[in-house]
Each structure stands twice: as C-alpha cells, then as structure tokens.
N, C-alpha and C positions, 0 to 999 in steps of 0.2 A: 774224250776227257779234256777238261779245261783246268788250267792253273792260272791264277790271277797274275796278270802282267807278263805271261809267257805264251808264245805261240807253240803249239804242240805238233810235232811231226811223228807219225807212227812209222816205225821201222818194220820192214818185211824180213821174213826168214827165207832163205839164209841171207845174212848180211855179207854179200860178196862183191865181186868186181862190178857187176851190173847195178846193184843197189847203191854202191858207193857213189857212182856218178849221179844217180837220181837224188841222193841225199845232198850232195854238194850243190847241185843246181837248185834244189828247193831252198836250201839255206841262203844261197846267194840272192835268190828272188825275194825272200823275206827281208833280208838286210837292205836290199835296194828299196823296198817298200817302207823302210824306216823301223822295222822291228829289231830290237836289240836282244831281248831275252827269249831264248828258245829252249824247249824241253824235247828231248827225244824219248818217245815211248817205246821201250825195248821189250815189252811184255811178250811179244811173239817171237823174239830172237832166241834161238837155241844153238844156232851155228853162226860163227863169224870168222871170216878169214882175215888175213893180213891187210887186204885192200879195204875191208870194212873198218878195221881198227884205224888204219891210216886216214880214211875219210872222216872218221869221228875226230881224230886229232886235228885234221885240217880245218874242219868246220869250227872246232873249238877255238882255233887260232883266229879264224875270220871273225867270229863273234867277239872275242876279247879285243881285237883290234878296233872294234866299234864301241868299246867300253860296255859290252853286254855280258850276259851270263848264260851258261849252258848247264842244264840239268839232264841227267839220264835217269829216267824213271822206269819202274817195272822191271828192274834188273833181276834176271834169274841166275842161279848158281853157275850155269855153264858159261854165261857171258862174263860174270865176275871172274871166273877162273881164267878165261881167255885174256881179260885185262891184266890179271895178276901175272900170268906167264909173260905177257908183253911188257910188264913193268910199267903200266900206265894206269893202274887201278887207283892211284892217289892223285892223278891228274884231273879227274872229273868229279863232279858232285853226283854221287850215285845214290839212288833211292831204290831199295830192294822190293821185289814183288812179295807181298804177303800171301802165304798159302793158307 
C-alpha cells in the first residue's frame, strides 16, 4: 500500500515488546534517511500490549520532532478500543479499516 508523501510501515500482530523494538528501529532509519511523513498500516493488528502502544507514542514524538506527520491506517475495532482504554485515541490520526 502506498500513500502519497508517506512511507508506509506494516505492523505485525501481536504488537508487543518484540515488535515495539522493530518499529522504533525502522522509524529511526526512515527519519535518518530524510523521511518525515510515516503511515503505520495496522490492518493485521488485533492484539496490542502496553509496549506496542508505548512504541507508537514514542515514534509519534520522534516524527513530530522532525516536523513530520504520523497516520495510523487500517485500524480495527480491537486496536481502537486499546487506544481508547489507554486514552491515546485522540493523539493519533486514525484511519479505520473498511469492512
């Protein structure tokens, strides 16, 4: 999937401790390459832990510090609920998966 002016990173399920480190490293690499706008494709994510949410918050801050934008696309109800419970659902630009 491509979005104009955005580099897309596909997230794996479950979005846990291991995947959190992978995501952070990938975003750091893209930022170092000069990419500012990043979209996280969350279509496959049905489970997310606190480390996964923390990693998304962290990469969001990294991207914003470079005056970039973060979108989370393909959001399923389970992921949206986890964001709501963590009270971070309004912190991100979310694009929901169409069924």
